[in-house]
N, C-alpha and C positions, 0 to 999 in steps of 0.2 A: 650643394647651394642650388637655387635656383634661377633657374636660367630661361631666357625668350620660353613663347610657348612654340610647337611647335604638329602642327595642326597637317601639312600636309604629309608628312606621315604617318600619317592613320588617317588618310585617307579613301583606304579598298577598303570592298562595303563589310570586311570580314571585322572590323573594327568595327563598327556603327551594332554587329553582334553581338560581340563581347563584351563594348559599353553598354547596351539593355540588359546584358546577363547580370554588370554591374551592379546599376541602380537598381535592379530587381530584385538583387537581395543584397544590397547593402555593403556591399565583399571591399574593401580599397585594394587597386590594381594595378597591377601596369607593364609594359610593355618594356622587356629587357631583353638585353645582351649583344648577338651577332644580327637582328634587324633595326636596330636601335643606329648601334656602329653602320652597317650597309647603307644604311638611306643617307646616314654626316657624311662617305665617305664617295655618295654622288654613282654607288655602285648597288648594278641588281638587286635585288633580294631574293635570298634562295628562298626554296619552295616548302622552311618552319618559319615557326613565328615561338618567341617562348612569352609567357607571361606568368609575373609574378603576381597573387594572393595574399595579402594581409589574413589566414586565414584561412581556410582548403578550398587548394588548388582544383580537390577532388567535383566540390560542389560546383566551384566554378563551368567546372570541364565538361558535371552533368548539365546543367541551365543551360550552354551555349549552344551544347547536341539539342535540345530542346525545343531551338531557336529557328533554328538550319532546317527550312524542308527538308529535304532528305532527311533528316533522324538518324545521322553517322552515328557511329558503336561508339563507346569510351573505351575508349582500351585506358586502366589500371594499377597505376602501379602502387599498393600500399607501401612498399616498407622505405619510403623515397616520399610517397606521400602525393605521388604526380601522376599526371593521366592525358590523355593524350585522345584530339580529337582529329579525322583524318576530312578533311571542308572539301567540299568540290570548290572551285571560284569558279564562275560566272565570267570574269574578264577576262583572263588568263588563259581559261580549259583546260589548269593543271588542278591537281591537288595540292589542297598546303594542308602542311601538319600543324597542327596548333598545340602547342604542350604548356600544360599549363602544372606550375606547382608553388604549394604555401610556404611565405617566407619560412626560411628559415638558420640557424644558427649548425655549425655543424664541428664536429672536433674527430681527431683519430689519431691510432691506433697507430707504432710505427714500422709494422708487417701488412699493412692493407692499405687502398685508396681510397676503400670503401668506410665510409664516414659515420659516427655514430649522429644519430639525426634530433632534431627539437625545435619545436616553435618558433622564430623569432621573429619579430620586425623589419620593413624595408634596408634600412640598415645593417643592421646583420648579416640578408642576404645579400647586402651588392660587398658586403663585406668579405665575402664568403667567393665570390667572380674571381677567374683567375685573373684576369691584367681588366687594367683601368679600360683601356676603350668597349672592353666587353662588361661592363661593371654600370653604364649607363641608361636610366630610364625614365621612358615617356608615361604622366598618367593615361588613367580612363576614366577617371573619378569626375563626376561636376563641377566639384570643385574649382580644379587647376585643373581641366583635361586641355594636353596637349603638353603640359611641361615637361620641361629636360630636368630631369633631378642626377646632377654629376657631382655625388659627392667628392672625388679624388681626383675633379679633373682632366676626366678623361679627352672631352674636344680638347683643350689643352693638345695630349698629346697626340690628339688626331692629326692635329696642325701641325706639331715635328714633327710624326713621323715617327711614334718612339713607342714600344713592346712594355708595359711597367708592368711592377704585378701592385693591386692595392694595398697589402700592408706589406711586414718582412717577405720577401721573396726568400728566403732559407726556409719560412715556417711553410708559406704557397706552396714549396718545390718539395722539399719534403710531405707536408702533406699528402699531396698527391701528384705524382713523379710525372704523370700522363701531362702535363700541366707545360713544366721545360721543353717535351716537342712541339707541345702547341704554341710554345714561346715562340721557334725556331720554324711550323707553317708558317705562323701568320707574318711572320717577321721580310719570309721567302715569297708570300702570296699578296703583302702588298706592299713591297718592299720599303717597309720599315726598317729601322734600326734597333736592335733591344739596349736597356738603359744597360750603361755599365753596370753598374749594383749589380742587378737581376745579369743580366750575360756571367757573372763572376761566379752567383749561386747555383746556377745550373751546374758549372765546374765543382763546382763543393759539393751535390749534389749528386752529379751523375753514376753514380752507384748505385743511388733509389731507384734507378729503373729500371732491376733485379727485378721489381713484385710485381713492377707490370705485363699484364697477359700479353703474349706473339700477337696475337689479334686487332689487340689498343695497337700498341707499336706498329706495327703494317698498316694498318689507314691514318693514322698521320704521314708515315712514310710515303703510302702511295701520295699522298697528296702535298705532299713535296714534290713529289717524281712528276706529275700532272702541274707544274709551277710552269709559265715561261722558263724562269734560270733559274733548272733544280738547284745549280755549282751552290746556290746561296744558301739553302736551308743543305742539302750536307755538309759545304767546308765548317759551316757554323754546328753542325753535329759532331765532327771533325775538332774542333777546337773549342769544345769542352766536354771532352770524352765520352758523348753519352754514344759514336758510329763501333766505337769497341765493345759493347756490347748489344748491339744491334748485326752489324757484317764486320767481324775481326778480319775479315777475308777481305775486306776493303781495303781496312787500316793499313795490311800486311803490305798492300802497294808502297808503302807512303814513302819517302824520303830517293835519295840517291849514292850510289855507291861510285867506290872508284877505287880501281887496282891499276898500278904501271899508270896511270896516266887515261884513263878508258875510263868513261861512266855511261850508266843509263840516264835515261830521260824518268823522271819521277814519273809511275803508272799512275799514281793514285790523283793526279793531277790533271792530268793528261784524260785520263775517267774522268771527270769532273766536266772535263771540252768537251769529249764524244757524247754526252750526255746535255747537256748544252745545244751543240749541232744537233742532237737528233727529236731535243725539246722543238725546233726552227720548224720544221718538217712534216713531223706525225703527233697527232693525238694515244696513238698507239698505245695501251699503258705497258704491254710485257715488252715491246718493242725497245722502250724506255728501258724497262727491267735490265734485257740483255747488253743494251748499250751499259749500263748498269754491272755488270756484272761480266764483262768480255778479255776483258784480263787478268780476272781473279785468278787463272791458272799461272801466271807470270811468277807472283810468291815461291814456289813449291817449287818452279822448274824453271831459276833463278840460276846457272852457272859463272865462270870466268874461264874460255878460252884464251890460251895463250896466244895462236896463234889470231885467232878470230876476234877476241872478244867477248863482251857479254852475252849466253843466247838465253833464249826460253824455250826448248824444242818440244813443243809436242803442250803445248801449254793454253791450247783449243780444248785438246781434248780432253788432258784433267779441267780442264774450268767446265766443262760441260755437263763432265762428270762430280766437278763441285755441288753441282746445281739443284740437285734433286736433294742431296744433304741440309742446306741452305733454305729450303721452300719446306722438305720437313722439320727445318727448329722453327722455323718462323713459322708459324700451322700455315703455310698456303699450299694454294690449289697443288695436289697433283695428279693433275690432267693435264689436258691436253696444252692448256695454258706453260706449264712447266715443261710439256714437252718441247712447244715451237722456243722456247726460250734458251734448253739445250741444245734445241739445231741451230738456234742462230748464233745462239757463242762457240759449238764446233767447228761452225762451214766460216768464220769472220773472219775468215784469211783468204781461204779457199780464193775468192777475185779476186782478194790481188797478187795471188803468187798467177793466176791464169794471166791475168795484165797482161807478163809479160810475155806469154805466148798465146792469143789466143786464139785457140787449135778449136775446128767442133766435137771433137772427141773430147776436150779438155769440156768446154762450152753443155753437154748434152748432156754428161757428169752429172756438172752443178743442177742442170737443171732437178732432172732425174734427183738428187738429193735434198734439194731447197723443195723441188714440187711449188704446191700455190705461195710458197713464203717466199719464192726465189725476191722477186722485186721490193719485199722488205728486208732481205738479207743485201741489195745494194745499196739501201737506202741508209740499212749500216757501217755496211763500207765509205760510203760520202758524206757520212759520220765523224768518221774514222777522221781521217783526215786534218794532222792540226798541227801540220808543220808550219812556221812561221816563215818560211823562206815560199814568196810568193812563185818563183818557178818550178819551183817540185810542185809545190800545191798546185798548178795549173794541168802540171805531167799530170798527177796525182789523174784529177778531177776528167781528164780529156782521153785518161784509157781507160775509167771507169765508165765512159760514154761509148767508146766501142767496145769493151765488154757489155753492152747495155744491145747493141744496136746487136751482134753477132747472137743475144740470146732469142731476139727479136725475129732472126734470120730465121737461126735452127729450132725456134719455137712452130715458123711457120710450116716449115718443110718435115718437119719430124715428128712432129705431136709427142714431144717428149713426156713433157711437163705433169707428174704423177702416170707414164702411162705404165699400163700391164702388157708385159710381154704377148704378143697371141699365140702364143702354147699353151697350157695347161698343164698340170702336172696331170688330171685323166688321160690328157691328146698324149701322154708319154706313155702313162700305163698302158694305153691301148695297142697305141701303136709298136709296143715291142712285149706284150703278154707281161706283164712285168709286174711282181706285187711290189708293198710299199715299202723301200729300198735309198741309200743312199743315192742310187746313182739318178734319179726324178730329181732331186736338186741339185748333180752335180748338172745336169743336162738344162736346166733351169737356166742356170747359172752362167753356161756357155753362151743362149742366145738373145741372155739380158745383155754383155760383155758385147757383140759383138755387135747388138746392133746399136749402143752405148757409141765401140767403137766405129763407126760407120764401114764397117764389113758385111751389114746386111738390111737393108731397110724392113723401118717399122709397122713389116705386112704380112698376112699369115702366108702367102705362098713361098716365098724367101725364109720364114725362120722355119719350116715344115720342111722344105729341103736342110738348110744347113741341120734340124735337128735331125735329120739320118745319116749326114756326114759323120757329124761324131758322135751319135748315140754308134754305128756303125767301127769307127777308128775304138771305141771301148770296147768291144766285143759286145755288141746287143745285134740282137735279128731283128731286121725287123721286121711284122705278118707279113704274107702277100693279102694281096688287095683281091 
């Protein structure tokens, strides 16, 4: 149907250029999708704008590129009849990706989300869109410039805050199962509800997620994790049975078991709360990942002890070992980002234990082990406080304040963070006239431990004297000076 005109939506200079190209080519064209949706929601527009042409989107992209003074390169994707132009916007001083596609029909095979494509009408193109709120188009044609074409009442769904598919949700999700994650991501980002039939269809089609590449799944998961309240999306993933195909280690934490009247907390819902807590304090994606995975070692380590009840001994160490397997399976980076998550997970309980008895030596070791990530570790630990008991919550917070103060004090005095012991292997070899051997590593470890335990200062002369003492005790003979 035709609604009123939205000229204000297409006031950016880039639309004048596209409209000029449209007029020259006499090519029916519309701006469609996320840009239109975000304008109608009064959200800041993303740095990409989608255009659909009833004809050749590639020809339109070429003409637009010719009309831009900088003459940007046109990236062409012939298989899908699409093209992209990177437009240097003088208003925002940023690059806007202009994506052009010819209106098309799509048909899917059961084992692939890549469709068979054929030329179609604007209505065909709107039919293939994932959600009604993404199927709205604004005309860039002279006859009805600025008019909104909204065949599925997407405007009404925006007002009612509803995520709904244009056509049968079972077909929409089965054709392209990534749309199930997109539905949940939009619901989380926009604080919308997924229409009941659409939500049920996600559950019915959850197994179809198996045909989607890990990279695309992780991209959507990252967007969910970076929202203001990630638990909305994570719980929807769990309720629709999608999460078990992505992070079974997380779903394994759900549920409460009771033996002899003793039960443990539901570690899945605890994890969701920790992720929400940390989302209030940091935009660090990998710290949010650390919060998501910090308790995954509890499922494989859960045991019931008749004397003390439920235990999860060593869950931090086991959990940190599980991180690499998860990153590898999901084709996530096996680099410093993964090592960072491993570190936060393995150290996640150390400040909690340390808070009960804040000693200099324990703090030195914690700072040494956490290195430059000590502040992030403390931020995680503070987010890990999920007790409903206000008195206990305040006690935990005060304990962590003491730990932070002690860390600052030890840091200023002992310079421990990422320190390298002042005695190197070369000095040990030279001093005791050694060839490479196990004793060199042993001496280095003695010196490091002595500094961290406060037996000696982080100072060359003290460390050298300690090396001579320990080396002599080990039967080594220092060279005469």
